[in-house]
N, C-alpha and C positions, 0 to 999 in steps of 0.2 A: 246683569252685571256688566258690567263695563268692559270693552274692547283693553288687553293687557298691549301696550305699544313700548317701545326701548325711545327713550329720550335722554339725549347726552348732554351735559353740561362743562363748560369750561374740559373740554376733553385734553386740549394738549396744555392744560397746566403741573405742577407738579403736583398742588395740591389734589387732583381730580383723581378718584377711586372707583370699583367699579361696590364701591361699598356705598355708595351714591345713587348708584343704582340697581340694587336690592332693595330699595326701600320704595324708589318707584313703582315696583316691581312687584313688593307686597302690598303697599294704599292701590295699587290701580286693580289686584284682582280682588282684594277685601274693603274696597272701596266703603261699601254698606256699616259693612262694621267695625271700621276706621273712627266713621263717621258716630256710631252709636255706642262707643267707647269711652272717647274719650269727647265730642264734641254731640253731646245726647241733645239738645234743644236744636241744635241746628239739623240734626237726623229726623227729625219729627215732623218738619215742616218740609220735607224733600221726597219727592214722589220718584221713588228710586226704579217704579218702570221706562220714567222716558228721561233716563240719564244715558249725557255719551260722551266720552273723551275726544275735543278737539286735536284738529292739528296740532304735530306741535309748533311750537310758537317763539322763532328766533327773531331775540332784539338784538340792532346792534349800535353800540355809544359810537356815533357818529365823528365826537370829538377824543375817544379813545384809541377809533377802531378797536374793540374789544366785542366779538360776536357772545352773546348769552340767551342762553336755552330758559322762556321757565320751564318749569319742573312737569307738574301735571296740572291739567286747565280741563275742566270737566264742565258741562252743559248739564241745566238743571232744571227745572221744573216744580213751583211750588205746591203743594194738596191744596186742592179745592180753588188755587188763582189759575190764572194766565202769567204769571210771572215766571218768566226766565231771566235766570242767573247763571253766571261765570262764576265756581269755586275754583280756584289760585291753592294749589296746596306745593308746601317750598321746601322741603330738604334742606336743610344746612350740618351739614356735617364740621365745620373746622368754624370758629370765629372769625367776626368779620365787624372793624368798630362800627360803616357803613351801611349795614343791612339794615335797619330801616329803610336807609331813605330809600336799599336797590328794593325790599316792596315797592313801596311808592312808585315809583320809576315800575316794575312790570306792574301796579292796579294801571297808571298813565296810559302807556303803550296797550292792553287787554282791555280797556274802555273804549280809548281811540276809535279801534279796528272794530269792538262790536255791540258798543253803545248799548249796551246791559249792563244791568245792577252783577257788581261784582262784590267775593266775599275771600277775601285771603286767609289762608291759615301758613302759619311757618312750624317746621317743626324740628326743634335742634336734636342733634344728633351725638356732638358731641363730649366726649369720657369728662369733661371738666364744666361747672355747673360756672356760669360764668350771670351776670347781671343785666341782658338781653333787654332792647328796647324794643316798644311793641308801640310806636308813634313816633309820627314821621311831622314836626310841625315847621311853619315857615311866618315867623312873622318882622313889625318893625317895634320900634319906641311908641309911633302914633299912626298901628295897624294889627290885626291878627289876621293875615292870608287865611291858612288850612291849617290843620290837624287830624293830620290822617293814624287809622290802627286799624290793629290784624290781631286776629286770635294767634293764643302759639298756644307750644304745649314743649316744653323743657324735658324729654326721657330721662335723665340723670337724675333729676329731684323728685323722680316717683316712687313710691316705694314696692318692690317688688313683691314681698308677702300681701300687699292689698289684691293681687291678680290672681294668686293663683287657685282661686275657687272659680274662676271665671270661662264662661265654655266659647269666649269668644277671640278667633283663628290669633286673630292681632296681639292680642294679648300673651299667647302663649310664643309667639314669637318677641314680642319685644321685650321680654322679662332679660335676656339679653345683652340689653341697654338704660337698662333702672338701676336705681341705687341699689347697688350692694358690696359686698366686702369680699376681699382677694379669702378670707377663709368661707363664705359658703361659696363658694363658685360652683361647687360640687352639686352642693343643696339646692341652688336655685335652678341646674342643669338636669336634677332629679322632679323636680317641679315640673318642669318643663316636659317632663315624658310623658310624666303620669297625665296631663292635662291632654293630650296627642290621644293617647291610648281615651283619652272620658271623651274626647270630642267624635274620633268615630269619623275623619273627615275622611273621600276617595284617595288612591294613593300620590296621587299626582298632587295638591295643594297640600297632603302628610310630605309630601319630601322639598317642596319650597318652602315651607313652612322652619321643614330640621334645616335645611341648606343655610335660609335666611340665620337660622339661628349658633349653627357650627360655624359660618364667618363671624363669629363678630366673640362668641365666645367658645371656644375650641381648647379641649381642658390637656393637659398634659397626662405623658403613657400615667404619671405615679395617680393622677385625680384621675383617672379611666376605672383606674383599678378600683381604687375609693371609690365611685360612682356604682361599679358591678356589684362590692359588697353592699353596699347597699340595698342596690333593687332586690338582691338576695333576700334579706331583712324584708321586703314588704311579703302582704295577704300572695300567695302563692298562685290566686287568680291575675292578680293585679303585675304583677312577676312576670310570669308567663304572656300576657297581654301586649308589656315595655320587651320583649325579648321576642316577639312576632312583630314590631312597627318593619316596613319599607321603607328603612333610613339611608344613610348615605354613611356608615360604618366604611365602609370598603375604603376610604380618603385613607385612612388610619393604619388599613390592612387590620382591622379588628370587626370584630360580628354582635353587635345587642340581638339582632335579629336573624329571621332566614336574609341571606344574601339575593339578591337582584341580579343574579348572577348568566344568563340563557337571553337568548339574543331574542325569544319569541316573549318572554316575561315583558322587557323593555317596550321592543313592538307594542305590544297592548296597551300598556302604559299611553306612549304615545298617541296612538289612537285615539286614548278618553281624553288628552290636555287636546289634541286638533278638534273633538267636538265640543272642548270648553271653550275657540278659542285664541289660546293661548302663542304666545309667537315662539317661532320654530328658535329664534335664541337660547331662550329658556327649555324648550323640553329637548335640547338638545345637551343643555348645563345636566336635567335631571335625571335625564334616563343614559347620557353617555353616547345616543346614537350620534351620526355622520348626520352634518347640514342632508348630505345626498339622497340617506335617508328617511330619511325626516318630512325630506321631498316630495320623495316619491308615493309613500304613504297619505301626503295633502292630495297627490293629486289621484290617488283611486278612491280618496276621503270624495273627493270631488264629484265622480263619476260613476 
């Protein structure tokens, strides 16, 4: 399991939001599941017992003076081979006409530093469909210099109903970014909750996935009422399990399940997250504990 790290890109610009950060947290935490779901041909070749995230890569455009960070950079080994490659995953939340050139720039800089094969992947997360380029070329009338290609995933072009029977946590989290209509919003969340119950994840990962989903698909009060009516129509055993999900409805002052209110419960969840190597920032978001409390828990765990 890769170590969860926080990586910021263009934090000083108005286009950057913490939504990009949520994608990085999700993919870092469920890296194997992400590849298995969307890039199965890549997944079957990777030895996941020998992967490690590399340090945050900061690249500076010397001409423009702009500093950028490559989002997710992970070193991996191919099964049965000694080949070590770098997997670079770049979530992109807004349209950028020269994005294909930027991917080539990152590729070049990463290769210049590591001198290892690099697999570039772009994940387009915005809410509109664009015809994205997945290739950067350079040529003259008399000579073709290069053709650089990268793998792409455009979430909005995926049909959400195709994923509701999956037991992959990434599929559940990303339902909220796939293609659905306004009229389907309540149904999307209902199916998401069913998936969450079926997967039986530990509370830390359950809350991470729910927090991600809620950030992108937050129902109105009226829609929440309709959702509760739909949940009550489900099989009583399933409805009961949904009502018991330890998820953060307290943000709306509502409850679908048992409210995790006591500090002791929050500390227990935090301890489990610490043991799994999750970052203090994520633990604070999920549990609501202060950074000081989390620091004490980490120190006690190390003693």
